[in-house]
Structures are given as C-alpha cells and as structure tokens.
C-alpha positions as CSV (number, residue, x, y, z in Angstrom):
1,M,7.8,-13.1,-4.9
2,G,3.8,-13.8,-3.5
3,L,3.0,-16.2,-1.0
4,S,4.1,-19.7,-2.0
5,V,1.7,-21.2,0.7
6,D,-2.3,-21.5,1.6
7,R,-2.1,-22.6,4.9
8,I,0.2,-22.1,8.2
9,T,-0.3,-24.4,11.2
10,I,0.5,-22.0,14.4
11,N,1.1,-23.8,17.9
12,G,-0.2,-20.5,19.7
13,G,0.7,-19.8,24.2
14,K,4.4,-19.1,23.2
15,P,4.6,-14.8,23.8
16,L,6.4,-13.0,21.0
17,L,9.5,-11.8,21.2
18,G,12.0,-9.7,19.3
19,R,12.2,-7.0,16.6
20,I,10.5,-6.8,12.9
21,E,10.9,-3.5,10.9
22,L,7.9,-1.8,8.6
23,K,8.5,-0.1,5.3
24,G,6.0,2.2,3.4
25,A,2.0,1.9,4.2
26,K,0.0,0.0,1.6
27,N,-2.6,2.8,1.8
28,L,-0.2,5.5,0.5
29,V,2.7,3.8,-1.3
30,T,0.3,2.2,-4.0
31,K,-1.4,6.1,-4.4
32,A,2.1,7.5,-5.0
33,M,3.1,4.3,-7.9
34,V,-0.8,5.9,-9.8
35,A,0.5,9.2,-8.7
36,S,3.9,8.7,-10.9
37,V,1.6,8.7,-14.2
38,L,1.3,12.1,-14.1
39,G,4.7,13.0,-14.2
40,E,6.5,13.8,-17.2
41,T,9.9,12.8,-15.5
42,P,10.6,9.3,-13.6
43,S,9.8,9.0,-10.5
44,V,11.6,7.4,-7.3
45,L,9.8,5.4,-4.1
46,K,12.1,4.6,-1.4
47,D,10.2,1.4,1.0
48,V,7.9,0.0,-0.6
49,P,6.6,-2.9,0.6
50,N,7.0,-6.4,-1.1
51,I,3.6,-6.8,-1.0
52,S,0.3,-8.0,-3.5
53,D,-1.5,-4.8,-3.8
54,V,2.5,-3.8,-5.3
55,R,2.3,-5.9,-7.5
56,I,-1.3,-5.9,-8.7
57,V,-0.2,-2.0,-9.4
58,R,3.1,-3.0,-10.9
59,G,1.7,-4.4,-13.4
60,L,-1.6,-2.3,-13.7
61,L,1.3,0.4,-14.6
62,E,3.4,-1.5,-16.5
63,V,0.4,-2.5,-19.2
64,H,-0.2,1.1,-19.7
65,G,3.3,1.7,-20.4
66,V,5.0,2.3,-17.5
67,R,8.8,1.2,-17.3
68,V,9.5,-0.1,-14.0
69,V,12.9,-1.0,-12.5
70,E,14.2,-1.1,-8.8
71,G,17.2,0.8,-7.3
72,V,20.2,0.6,-6.0
73,E,18.1,0.4,-2.0
74,E,15.8,-2.2,-0.9
75,G,12.4,-1.0,-1.5
76,E,13.0,1.1,-3.9
77,L,10.8,1.6,-7.5
78,I,11.3,3.8,-10.4
79,F,8.8,4.9,-13.0
80,D,9.3,5.9,-16.3
81,P,5.7,7.5,-17.3
82,S,7.4,9.0,-20.6
83,N,5.4,6.1,-23.4
84,V,2.0,6.1,-20.9
85,E,-0.4,4.6,-23.4
86,S,-4.0,2.9,-23.8
87,A,-4.7,-0.7,-21.8
88,H,-6.9,-2.7,-22.8
89,F,-9.7,-4.0,-20.5
90,A,-8.7,-7.6,-20.3
91,D,-5.4,-6.2,-19.2
92,I,-5.8,-4.1,-16.8
93,D,-9.0,-6.9,-15.2
94,A,-6.6,-9.8,-15.7
95,H,-3.7,-7.6,-13.4
96,A,-5.6,-5.8,-11.0
97,G,-7.9,-8.9,-9.7
98,S,-9.7,-7.9,-6.4
99,S,-7.6,-4.9,-6.1
100,R,-10.0,-1.4,-6.5
101,I,-6.6,0.7,-7.4
102,P,-8.3,0.9,-11.3
103,I,-10.3,3.3,-10.6
104,L,-7.6,6.1,-9.0
105,F,-6.1,5.8,-12.6
106,C,-8.8,7.2,-14.4
107,G,-7.8,11.1,-13.6
108,P,-4.7,10.9,-14.2
109,L,-4.6,8.8,-17.5
110,L,-7.1,11.0,-18.9
111,H,-5.0,14.6,-18.5
112,R,-2.4,11.9,-19.9
113,L,-4.2,9.6,-22.5
114,G,-8.0,12.0,-22.7
115,E,-9.6,8.3,-22.4
116,A,-9.3,5.6,-19.3
117,F,-10.8,2.3,-18.9
118,I,-11.8,-0.1,-15.4
119,P,-13.2,-3.7,-14.7
120,D,-15.2,-4.3,-12.7
121,L,-13.9,-3.9,-9.0
122,G,-13.3,-6.3,-6.3
123,G,-11.4,-5.8,-2.5
124,C,-12.0,-7.0,1.3
125,R,-15.9,-7.8,2.1
126,I,-15.8,-5.3,4.7
127,G,-18.5,-2.9,3.7
128,D,-20.2,-1.1,0.8
129,R,-17.3,0.5,-1.1
130,P,-19.3,1.8,-4.0
131,I,-17.8,3.1,-7.3
132,D,-20.3,5.8,-8.2
133,F,-19.3,8.3,-6.4
134,H,-15.9,8.1,-8.0
135,L,-17.7,8.1,-10.9
136,E,-19.6,11.3,-10.3
137,V,-16.5,12.8,-8.7
138,L,-15.3,12.8,-12.5
139,R,-18.3,13.8,-13.9
140,K,-17.6,17.2,-11.8
141,F,-14.2,17.7,-13.7
142,G,-15.4,16.9,-17.5
143,A,-15.1,13.1,-17.2
144,V,-18.2,11.4,-20.2
145,V,-18.4,8.4,-18.0
146,E,-20.1,5.2,-20.4
147,K,-20.9,2.3,-18.6
148,L,-19.8,-0.7,-20.7
149,P,-20.6,-4.9,-19.7
150,S,-16.9,-5.7,-19.7
151,G,-16.5,-2.1,-17.3
152,I,-15.8,1.3,-17.4
153,R,-14.8,3.7,-20.2
154,M,-13.9,7.3,-19.4
155,S,-12.6,9.8,-21.9
156,A,-12.1,14.0,-22.0
157,P,-13.5,15.9,-25.0
158,N,-12.5,18.6,-23.4
159,G,-9.9,18.3,-20.9
160,L,-10.8,18.4,-17.0
161,R,-12.1,21.6,-15.5
162,G,-11.7,22.2,-11.8
163,A,-14.7,21.6,-9.6
164,K,-16.3,22.6,-5.8
165,V,-16.2,19.3,-4.1
166,E,-18.4,17.8,-1.4
167,L,-18.0,14.8,0.5
168,P,-20.8,13.0,2.6
169,Y,-18.5,11.4,4.2
170,P,-14.5,11.6,4.7
171,S,-13.9,9.4,2.1
172,V,-10.1,8.5,1.8
173,G,-10.6,6.6,-1.7
174,A,-12.1,9.7,-3.0
175,T,-10.1,12.1,-1.1
176,E,-7.1,10.5,-3.6
177,Q,-9.3,10.8,-6.3
178,V,-10.4,14.1,-6.0
179,L,-6.3,14.9,-5.2
180,L,-5.4,12.8,-8.4
181,T,-7.1,14.5,-10.6
182,A,-7.4,18.1,-9.7
183,V,-3.7,18.8,-9.5
184,R,-3.8,18.8,-13.5
185,A,-7.7,20.2,-13.8
186,E,-7.4,23.3,-15.4
187,G,-8.3,26.1,-12.7
188,I,-8.8,25.7,-8.7
189,T,-11.1,22.7,-6.9
190,E,-12.1,23.2,-3.8
191,L,-12.7,19.6,-1.7
192,K,-14.8,20.3,1.3
193,G,-15.5,16.9,4.3
194,A,-12.1,15.4,2.6
195,A,-10.2,13.2,4.6
196,I,-7.0,13.9,6.4
197,E,-5.4,10.8,7.6
198,P,-1.4,10.9,7.3
199,E,-1.5,8.7,4.3
200,I,-3.2,11.5,2.4
201,M,-1.1,14.5,3.5
202,D,1.9,12.1,3.1
203,L,0.3,11.8,-1.1
204,I,-0.3,15.8,-0.9
205,N,3.6,16.4,-0.3
206,I,4.5,13.7,-3.0
207,L,1.6,16.2,-5.6
208,Q,3.7,19.1,-4.3
209,K,7.0,17.8,-4.9
210,M,6.4,17.3,-8.4
211,G,4.6,20.9,-8.2
212,A,1.6,20.6,-7.6
213,I,-0.1,24.0,-5.8
214,I,-2.4,22.7,-2.7
215,T,-3.3,24.0,0.3
216,V,-5.4,22.1,3.8
217,D,-7.3,24.3,5.9
218,T,-8.0,22.7,9.6
219,D,-12.3,22.5,8.5
220,R,-11.2,19.5,6.2
221,V,-11.3,21.6,3.4
222,I,-8.6,21.3,0.5
223,R,-7.8,23.9,-2.1
224,I,-6.0,22.8,-5.4
225,E,-4.8,25.0,-7.8
226,G,-4.5,23.1,-11.6
227,V,-1.4,23.1,-13.0
228,E,-0.4,22.4,-16.4
229,R,2.8,19.7,-16.2
230,L,4.0,18.4,-13.2
231,E,7.6,16.7,-13.2
232,G,8.6,13.2,-11.7
233,Y,9.2,13.1,-7.7
234,T,11.7,11.2,-5.3
235,H,10.1,10.1,-2.0
236,R,10.6,8.2,1.2
237,A,7.5,6.3,1.9
238,L,5.2,6.6,5.1
239,F,5.7,4.0,7.3
240,D,2.6,1.3,7.8
241,R,1.1,2.5,10.8
242,N,-1.7,-0.7,10.5
243,E,1.6,-2.5,10.3
244,A,2.7,-1.1,13.1
245,A,-0.5,-1.8,15.0
246,S,-0.9,-5.0,14.4
247,W,2.5,-5.9,15.4
248,A,1.5,-4.4,19.0
249,S,-1.4,-5.7,19.4
250,A,0.2,-9.5,18.4
251,A,2.6,-8.7,21.4
252,L,-0.1,-7.6,23.7
253,A,-2.1,-10.8,23.0
254,T,0.6,-13.0,23.5
255,D,2.1,-12.4,26.2
256,G,5.3,-10.6,24.1
257,D,8.0,-7.9,23.9
258,I,8.5,-6.6,20.3
259,F,10.0,-3.7,18.8
260,V,8.6,-2.2,15.9
261,G,11.3,-0.5,13.6
262,G,10.7,2.3,11.4
263,A,7.3,3.2,13.6
264,R,6.7,6.8,14.8
265,Q,4.9,8.4,17.3
266,S,2.9,11.0,15.3
267,E,1.2,8.9,13.1
268,M,-0.1,6.5,15.6
269,L,-0.9,9.2,18.9
270,T,-4.4,8.0,19.5
271,F,-3.7,4.3,19.2
272,L,-0.9,5.1,21.4
273,N,-3.2,6.1,24.2
274,V,-5.8,3.0,23.8
275,F,-2.6,0.5,24.1
276,R,-2.1,1.9,27.6
277,K,-5.6,2.3,28.9
278,V,-5.4,-0.8,28.1
279,G,-2.7,-1.9,30.0
280,G,0.1,-2.0,27.3
281,Q,3.0,-0.7,28.0
282,F,5.3,1.5,25.2
283,E,8.3,2.7,24.6
284,I,9.3,5.6,22.3
285,H,12.4,5.6,20.3
286,D,14.1,7.3,17.8
287,D,14.4,4.4,15.5
288,G,11.1,3.3,16.5
289,I,8.4,2.1,19.5
290,R,8.6,-1.4,22.0
291,F,5.4,-2.9,22.6
292,W,5.2,-4.9,25.6
293,H,2.4,-7.0,27.4
294,P,3.8,-5.6,31.6
295,G,2.4,-9.2,32.9
296,T,-0.5,-7.8,35.2
297,P,-4.2,-7.6,34.1
298,L,-5.1,-6.4,31.2
299,N,-8.2,-3.2,31.5
300,P,-11.9,-3.4,29.4
301,V,-11.6,-0.2,27.0
302,F,-14.1,1.4,25.3
303,I,-13.5,2.2,21.7
304,E,-15.4,3.7,18.9
305,T,-13.7,4.0,15.3
306,D,-13.4,7.1,13.5
307,V,-11.6,9.0,10.4
308,H,-8.2,10.9,11.6
309,P,-7.8,11.6,14.5
310,G,-9.7,8.9,15.8
311,F,-9.4,5.9,16.2
312,M,-8.5,3.6,12.9
313,T,-11.2,1.2,11.9
314,D,-7.7,-0.8,11.0
315,W,-7.0,-1.0,14.2
316,Q,-10.2,-2.6,15.9
317,Q,-9.6,-5.9,14.7
318,P,-6.2,-7.2,16.3
319,L,-6.6,-5.1,19.3
320,V,-10.2,-7.3,19.6
321,V,-7.7,-10.5,20.3
322,A,-6.4,-8.4,23.2
323,L,-9.3,-7.2,24.6
324,T,-10.7,-10.9,25.1
325,Q,-7.8,-10.9,27.6
326,A,-8.9,-8.1,29.5
327,Q,-10.8,-7.9,32.8
328,G,-14.0,-7.3,32.2
329,V,-16.6,-6.1,29.0
330,S,-15.3,-4.2,26.5
331,I,-17.7,-2.0,23.6
332,V,-16.2,-1.3,20.6
333,H,-18.4,0.9,18.3
334,E,-17.0,0.9,14.0
335,T,-18.7,3.6,12.2
336,V,-16.3,3.5,9.4
337,Y,-17.2,0.1,7.6
338,E,-20.2,-1.7,8.0
339,Q,-19.6,-5.2,8.2
340,R,-16.3,-5.5,9.9
341,F,-17.1,-7.4,12.9
342,G,-17.4,-10.8,10.0
343,F,-13.6,-11.6,11.7
344,V,-15.0,-12.8,15.3
345,D,-16.9,-16.1,14.2
346,A,-14.0,-17.5,14.4
347,L,-12.9,-15.5,17.4
348,I,-15.8,-17.2,19.2
349,D,-15.4,-20.8,18.2
350,M,-12.0,-20.3,19.8
351,G,-13.6,-19.5,23.1
352,A,-14.2,-15.9,22.9
353,E,-17.6,-14.5,24.5
354,I,-18.1,-11.6,22.1
355,Q,-21.2,-11.0,20.9
356,V,-22.2,-8.1,17.8
357,H,-25.2,-5.6,17.8
358,K,-27.3,-3.9,15.4
359,D,-27.1,-0.9,17.7
360,C,-24.9,1.9,17.9
361,L,-23.5,1.0,21.3
362,G,-21.6,4.2,21.4
363,G,-21.3,7.6,22.8
364,Q,-23.2,8.7,19.5
365,A,-25.4,7.1,16.8
366,C,-23.8,6.7,13.9
367,R,-24.4,6.5,10.2
368,F,-25.1,3.0,10.3
369,G,-27.9,3.4,13.6
370,Q,-30.9,2.2,12.3
371,R,-30.0,0.1,9.8
372,N,-29.8,-3.7,9.1
373,F,-25.5,-3.9,10.2
374,N,-23.9,-5.8,13.1
375,H,-21.6,-2.5,13.6
376,S,-21.0,-2.8,17.9
377,A,-19.1,-5.6,19.8
378,V,-19.4,-6.4,23.6
379,I,-16.0,-8.3,24.1
380,V,-16.3,-10.3,27.5
381,G,-13.3,-11.2,28.9
382,P,-10.7,-13.1,29.9
383,R,-11.5,-15.6,28.0
384,K,-9.0,-18.4,27.5
385,L,-8.4,-19.3,23.6
386,H,-8.2,-22.4,22.2
387,G,-6.3,-24.2,18.6
388,A,-9.2,-23.9,16.0
389,D,-9.4,-24.0,11.9
390,I,-9.6,-21.1,10.6
391,E,-10.5,-19.8,7.0
392,V,-9.2,-16.0,6.7
393,P,-11.7,-13.6,5.8
394,D,-10.2,-10.4,5.0
395,L,-6.6,-8.5,5.3
396,R,-6.8,-7.0,8.4
397,G,-9.5,-9.6,10.3
398,G,-6.9,-12.5,8.8
399,F,-3.8,-10.5,10.8
400,S,-6.4,-10.9,13.4
401,H,-7.3,-14.6,13.6
402,L,-3.2,-15.1,13.5
403,I,-2.8,-13.1,16.7
404,A,-5.4,-15.2,18.1
405,A,-4.1,-18.3,17.3
406,L,-0.5,-17.3,18.5
407,S,-2.0,-16.4,22.2
408,A,-4.4,-19.8,22.2
409,E,-3.8,-22.8,23.3
410,G,-3.2,-26.0,20.6
411,P,-2.2,-25.7,17.3
412,S,-4.7,-23.8,15.2
413,T,-4.8,-24.6,10.9
414,V,-4.9,-20.7,9.3
415,S,-5.7,-21.0,5.5
416,N,-6.5,-18.5,2.6
417,V,-3.4,-16.7,4.4
418,G,-2.4,-15.2,0.9
419,I,-4.8,-12.9,2.0
420,I,-2.7,-11.5,4.7
421,A,0.3,-11.0,1.9
422,R,-1.8,-8.1,0.6
423,G,-0.9,-5.7,3.1
424,Y,1.8,-7.2,5.5
425,E,5.5,-7.6,3.7
426,N,7.5,-11.4,4.6
427,F,4.9,-12.0,8.2
428,I,6.2,-15.4,8.0
429,G,9.2,-14.5,8.2
430,K,8.5,-11.5,11.0
431,L,7.0,-14.5,12.7
432,Q,10.1,-16.1,12.6
433,Q,12.6,-14.1,13.8
434,L,9.5,-13.5,17.1
435,G,10.2,-16.8,18.0
436,A,6.6,-17.9,16.6
437,D,5.8,-21.9,16.4
438,F,4.8,-22.5,13.0
439,V,4.7,-25.2,10.1
440,L,4.2,-24.0,6.5
441,E,1.7,-26.1,4.1
442,G,1.1,-26.0,0.5
C-alpha cells in the first residue's frame, strides 16, 4: 500500500526512544528486481521493503510479463521471468512515474527480447543526472538507439557484445548499467572507474549467484566475462545503510536513543567515525547498532561527501540537522550532487544559521568548483529550531525535514510526505514506535 496521507503535524521537542527494524536497501533491491529479468528460472529476493520505489519496479516487471508473487516470509518476493514480453511506451510511462529505473531495464530486455523502450525519466531534483551516458554505454555494447517524441526505442539486431567502458566519474547508475548489460554480452567487458558501493558489490553477488563471471580489482576496474545463460537467484538483500544513518541522525538531533535493528558496522564505518566526532554515541550489536545522544554538547565537524568508501551524499542531509545543534562552525562540502542544499531553506526558516556557497569549502577543489552551484554549506550552532510549515522537496531532504520538526520547539506541519515513502518503509509506524508526537492529515 502507498502512503495515504499528504501531511503530518509534529509536536517537536520530544526525544525519539526505542527500536526500529531495517529491511533491504532501496538502492540494491530495485536493481536486484531488474536483474531477475536476466534469469531463465525464477528468482527469490528477501527483505524487500514495502516502499513506493519497489512498487514502481514491480509494476514495470509485470507490464513486461514477469510474474511477481509474495513468498511465505515477510518481505519476500518471487519473480518468474519465463514470459517476458515487450511493453508499450504508455504502459511503461504509467508505471514508471518519476523513477529512473526504466533505463536499467534496457540491457536485460535487449538480451531477452532484442528490443527495449523507455519513456522520459524523472527522479529527485538534486542535480543533473542525464541518461546520455547510459545511452552511450548501450551503444558501445552494440545497441541501436532511436530517440522518439514519446521516449527512446532500442534494438540489438546483431546481439550485444562486450565493450571497454571508462567512466569519467564513479557513477553508481552507470556501473549498474554496465553490469546488467555485460553479464550476457558476447565476450569480455572491462569497466574502468567503476563505483564500488556496498550495494554495487551486493548486486555483483546476485549476478554471480545467477552464473555471471565478474572480477573486481582494487583500482576500480571491473571485468565481466559474458555467459550465454543465467539462472534465477535466491538472495537476502543488504540492509539499507542510508535509512540507518537517517535514524542515527534523528537520535542525535532529538536527544534520543534509537536501536537500529539490522544495521551492520562494516558498511557504516565511515558514518560511524563522523557520528563519533560529532559527539554521538553508538554500540555495535550482533543484530544492529544502538545510536544515542550522550547529553553533552555536540562538536562541529568538517564533512566532504564522496563516492564509497567516502562519506555518502545521502548521509549529509539528515546529519546537517543535528549539526545545527553543535557548538561552533561545521562545514559540509557536497561533491556528488550539485543541487543538494535546497533543503536548508526550511531549516533556516526554523531558526538554523546556515549559509550556502558556490565555492569549494573542502580540502580540495571538486568538479563543481567555478560553476554556478551552491554545493558548500556553513552551519553555525547551536541554534534552537522552532516549528514551521515545510514542504518536502526530495527523499533525503524530506526525511531531514521530519528530523528538524521532531527536534524543534512547537508544532510543525510537513506536507508532500509521500515522497519520503519512496525510500523509507513504514516511517509513520516507526515514528509511532519511537514515541513521536504527531497527527496525520489527508
């Protein structure tokens, strides 16, 4: 089910206390669902979160003839791709919504059907995420790309062949595109400058289970030897480290204490170091990580986002809310997405002291330097936040606004909260579990 409310009124100033449980990562699960198209037999994916992005991909699979059923275990989905078929632009567009997932269907569908269609693509408005590079990659494999008024049609009249691809930046989406296309392409594919995020490595685990031959070198080079046939997989998805960091930041910002069930230390290492520098406390357990505010003043920090193993861009927005309460000046330099500080306008309205800059305020210049992007932020604290009316702009920014409302004095009304359901399963229920004081509105 989707989120049936559009607004939530939060009475802030109450610590979040309790335990919540994580399921699989949004950034892995949706790609694993696409990978099922490559198999000749059914696949089973476990710990699938009930989020809108998953429902979008399920709809896209079903319009392409993949039978999707729920398994016996909660969060288990079974995909039967034996009757994969072409779908019309209109059907794809109707199910895709604002998702960019359709572009990743192209390689698997070209292998299975010899053709693929994609409509215009959407996504969160956090920066330029063009599909041109995806299309160029597919051309390297031998795809013929036709741009039509209704979208893009692709065909592979001579099949797909291995290729040499070098990414100008370690893009997660482009790396996924190469992996999903190369595993059944004839010959060897060499990908230089690949993204190596844990979600990418878990996708590689899935593809290897299916019969793929993939080698990952230490210098961001991935080599894929194409195979003629892939089988289905059975896999339990990697936990959602972005959601884990979001709840950890919520604990810090609200003077709370939250046990995040399912979180693991190894994938959170960089975040945990920064969390400790800020002054937050945590304990590692076999079944999760406990995060809490120790009751002492928080410390300002310098953060520079980067691709893995650096500090994730999806981690900075929730943590910025906590940094408004740190004693001193914190600096956040965003190097992954150029438009990721739009969410701070609402924080400023709530009493935060934040300045955004076009200059690189990090340790080194980044690819957004000397360009017209506000990609650095200076946060001065502590500043008491007060309630306000807020409209959610994007997924991570929206959850950050929830955190701000929860930590502020007085009531706040947060609208357009359906966006948050794209990546946070049952966040309303989790807020209830943690003792938040709020009222839902239609």
